[in-house]
N, C-alpha and C positions, 0 to 999 in steps of 0.2 A: 353157050353161045348167046350173045346179046342181040336183042332185037334192034333194028334200025328204027329210030323214031321219026316223027314227021318234021321235027324242028332241028335243023342242023346246029343252030346256036345253043340249044339245050345240050346236045351231044358234046359240043366243044367245052361247054361249061363243066359238065360232069367229068370229062376226061382231065380237064385242068385241075379240078378238085381232087381227083384220084392222085394226080402227080404231086399236088401240094401235101396230101395226106402221107404219101410215101416219103417225101422229103422230111416232113415233121417227125415221122416215126424214126427215120434214120438219125436225125438230130437228137432226139430223145435217147436213143440207144447209145449214141456216142457220149452224151452228157452223163448218162448212168455209168458207163465204163470209166470215164475220166474221174467222176466223183468216187467210185469204188477204189480206183487206184490211189487217189489222194488219201482217203480215209485209211486204207490198209497200210499205206506208207507211214502214217502217223501213229497207228495203233500199236505196232510192235508185238513182241512175244508175250504170250499169256503165261504167267507163273502159276504153277499148281501148288496149292497149299495143302498141308496135312494137319490133322488134329495134333496138337502138341508143338507145332513149329513156333519159334519165337520171331515176332515181327516188330518193326518200328512203325509207329502211327504218325502220319503227317499232321502238323499243327496248322497247316495253311488255312483251312476253313474253320478252325476251332477258335472260339473265344477263350483261349487258354492262357492264363498268366502263370509264369513260372518264377518262383522266388520273389514275387511281388513286383516284378519289372513290368512297366506299362509301355515301354518303348518297343514297338514291334521288331525292329531290326536287331535287338539284343536278345530276343527270345529264341529258344531252340526251334529248329525246323522239324525235328522228329523227336518223339518221346517214346519211352519203352525200354527194353523190349517187353511185349505182352504176348501171352500164350494164346494160340488159336484154340478156341474151345469147341466150335462146331463149324462145319462147312455148310453154309446155307445153299449156295449155288456156285456156279463157276465165277461169279463176280461179286459175291458177298460172303463174308465170314463173321462169326461171332467171336469176340475177344474176351479173355478174362481180364477185366479192368479193375484196378483198385477202387475203393469206395470214394476216394478223393476226386476221381475223374468223373465229372457229371455229364456224360454223354451216353447215348444209346449204344450198347455194346456191338450191335450189328453194323458193320461198315463195309463200304465198297472197297474192292481190292486195289483200286487206284490210289487209295489213301494209306495203304500199308506197304 
């Protein structure tokens, strides 16, 4: 039970602030729900990898030249297949890469 104050203007102000706070919370919850829906829609299914699986590695972010070609549109989009050596986590795997591939062998699953 709230006490009645001496100043009616202060009571109106606090009531207005409570209403603004409720509206702001509702707007934030709606925004979180909308963002979650959008991200989940874009995310897609998660593939499960096992040790020994053969995967292709994306060359999108690699400075990887194949057969001496320097023109990006003529290079391969994927190279491999490479064997999964270790499962680091649900979104990272270590690959058995040949010595000519000069990148760190642990890669995000979005690149395989």
